[in-house]
N, C-alpha and C positions, 0 to 999 in steps of 0.2 A: 797130345792134343787130351783125349777123353780124361786122364789123370787131372790136367790141369783146372778141365770145366767140373770135376769133380770135386777136386780142393776148395774151388773157390765156391762150391754149395755148401759143404761143408762147413766153410771157413763162416759164413752167413747165417747158418745154423748156429751157429758155436756162440757166435759174437751176439747174434740178438738174443740169442735162450738166456746167455751169460747176465745182459744188461739187463731181460724183463725180470729176473731171478733176482736181482738186487732191486728195481726198480715199481719190481709189483708190493699192494699193501697186506696181501692175503697171501700166508705161510704154505697153504696147500699147493697153490700156483708156483711157489717159490720153489717147492720140491719138484713140480713137476718140470720146471722150466730148467732145473738142476739134471733129470733126467734125461733132456735132451740136449744138455751139454755133453754127458756123458757119453751118450748115444754119437754124438758126432766125433767126439774123439776114438772112440770106438772106429769109425769110417775112415778117420783118418790112416788108424791104424791096417783095415783093409786096405787103400790102397797101396802103402809101402810094403805089402805082402808078410807082414807082420802078423800070421794067423790066429798065434799063442796069443801074445800081447791083446790084440784085437779080442779074443773068446775072453779072456781074463777081463778085459776092461769092462765088457758085457755082463758077464755073471758076477762077478765082483762088486765092484763100483755101481753099477746100474740097478743091476739087481740086487746085490744083499746089502748097500750102504744105502740106498734110495727106500728101499723096503722098511731099513729100519728107522731113516729118518721120519717114514710116515705113520711108523709106527708109534714112535717117539714124542710126536705132532698130538697121535687119536691120544696118547696118555697123559696129555696137559688140557685140562680141560676146555673150554667154550669160553669158560667168564676169564681165564688168564690171558689169555689171548685178547681177546676184545677190545681191553683198556689202551693195548700197547701201539700208538698212533704218537710219533713225535714227528714235532714240526720241526723243521729244518732253520735256524737262524740263518741269514747272510755272512755273517762271521765264519759260523762253521762252514758253509759252503766253498767261500775263500779259499779258508786252514786246508782242509778237503782238497782241492784245488792244488793246492802248494806242496802237501806231503805226495799224492799224484804225480805231479812235475818233479820231486825229487827224485820220487825212485825209477819213475821212467827214466830218468838221465842218469843213475846210477846202475840201470840195469845196462843201459846205451854205453857206457863207460867202459863197463867191465866187459861186455860182448865185443867193443873195438881195440881196449886193450890185449885180450888174449886173442884176438884173430879166430876167433871161435866161426864168426860167420863163412870167412873165406876159407878155413880148414872144411867145416861141412858143405860147401861148392865142389870142395877136391873130392872129397870121399861121399859126394851123392849117387855114384854108381857102384861103390865097394857093397857087397851082400858079406852081411854079419851069417855066419853058421849057428843053426840052431842048438848045435852044442854049445856057441858059447854064452846064448843066452840062457838055455836052463844051467849052468853049471852057476852064471851072474847070478840067478835070483836061488836057486838053493847054497852057496856058500857062504861062508862066514868071513872070508878074509876082505881085501881092501876092493874096495868099488863092488862087493857082492851085498846081497841085501837080503838075505836070512831074517839076519837080526831085526832089520826095521820091518818085516813082517812079522815077524813074533811078538816085538812091542806095540803092534799095531791092534792085535786080535787079542793081546791083553787089555788092551786101554779099551778095545768096543765091547769085551768080556763085564769089564765094571761099567761099562758106561748103559750096557743091559741091567747088572745087578742093581744100580742104581735108579733105572728106571722102574724097576721091578719094586723096592725100597718105597720111593715115590708113591709108586699108585696103590701101596698095602695102606702107607699112611694116608692118603686121602681118605680110604674108604673108612677107618680105624676113627678119623673124626668126625663121620657124618654120622 
């Protein structure tokens, strides 16, 4: 019963923060709400007793990536961000609602067609050993994740170098 209550609390925090992240007009607030979303997901991992994944979620995503976002936001000057107010027309809102509905229907059809929800309910009590999780994280075979992690690390390095180049170019222009 306590797990269900905690799941409800984390779900409300995640959904509320996600909505506020995309709804706010201030970019630093959006980054802060993103941090709350990532902490909520880490809380869900703690409920599932996946302590390694929750620690990785907090240290990598909530810690490192959010700090890098804030660093990138601070690199971009206030003058650049002040004029970025977009007024949404009714036709764009209707189009966005239709695309959202199409995406929701696609996800629902895929979940129901593959019987993922039913299999997930059957395997809810099955425990995944930590060595299987560790092998999947550092392996390079099918359904293993070392190559995506390496790609993301190279991509983030390129983003940092790009941020440094942009910051230097601004100083040279002045």
